N, C-alpha and C positions, 0 to 999 in steps of 0.2 A: 835203241839197243846197241851197245858196244860189241864189236866182234871180238870174241875171246879166242876162237879157234876157227880153222877153215871150215869146220862143220857148220858154223853159224852163218856162213856166206850163202845167200839165197841162190846165187849163180852156181855154186858148187852143188847145192842140193838138187837143183834142176838138171845139172849136167849128170849127176849120179842117176837120176830117174831116166834121162835120155839114154844113158849107157845101158841100164837094165833093159829098157825097151829094145834097143838095138840088139843086145845079146839074145833076148827072147825071140825077136822077130827073125833073126838070121841063124838061130841055133841049128837048124836042120839043113842049111844051105850046103849043097854039094860043090858050089863054086868056092873052094877053100881060100883062094887068094883074095877074092872079093870079101868074103865073110871076115877073114882075119884083118883085112885093111880097114873096113868100116868099124869093126869092133875096136881095133887099136886107136883109130882116130877119135872115137867117142871116149875111150878111157883117157886119152891124152888131154881132153878138155878138163875133166875133173882133176886129174893128177897135176896138171900145170897150175891150176888154181891153188891146190893144196901146197905144192912145192913152193910156189911163189910166196904164199902167205907165211910159210914156215921160215923163210929167209929173213923176215923181219925188217926189210928195208923197202921203202916205197919204190925206189928205182928198180930193184930186182923184181919186186912184186909186179910192177907195171909191165916189165919185159915178159914175165911168165904169163900174164893175162893176155898179152898180144899173141903169144904162142898158142894159148888156149883158144883165142878167137880164130886164129888160122885153122886150127883143128876143127873148130865148129863149121867153118866154111868147107873144109874137106868132107865132113860128114854130110853136109847139105848137098854138095856136088855128087857124092856117091849115091845119095837117095834118088837123085834124078836118074842116074844110071840104073839103079835097082828097079825103079818104076818102068823105065823104057825097056828093060830086059825081061820084065814080067816077074821079077823076084818078089815084089810086094804089091799089094793092092793100093789103089788110089787113096783110099781112106787112111791107110797106114802111112803113106807118103805125106798126106796133108797134116796129120797129127805130128809126126816127127819133124817135118819141115818147119811147122809153126813153132815147135819147141826149140828147135835150133836157132830160129830167128830171134826168139825171145832171149835165149841165152846170149847170143851175139850182141844184142842191144844192151843187156845188163853189163856185159863185159866192157863194151864201149863206154858206158857211163862210169864204170869203176875206173877204167884207165884215165878218163878225163879228170876224175876227182883226184887221182894220184899225181897227175902232171902239174 
């Protein structure tokens, strides 16, 4: 299948699902700085994939995928903190951590193809 739009990109679809999960999980958090930061980092993953694709150049797209991968690492780092601070259950951590690893691997593969 040829990718016609960023919505066709599996990594973007998974990043969107991760973002929805992060928003839902931290919706009621009273640690506003933490909540805002992890939500922003998760949104950054999907938005950088979208923005890079829309620029229509492999070099630009690759650069934005690298940024998205960095944001994926940021989400993962914050998940560790959330777990240790007792903001999330171990089960939630494991699911989101696994999703972020999968997205990161997909992005690495995509970056390699573009290089």
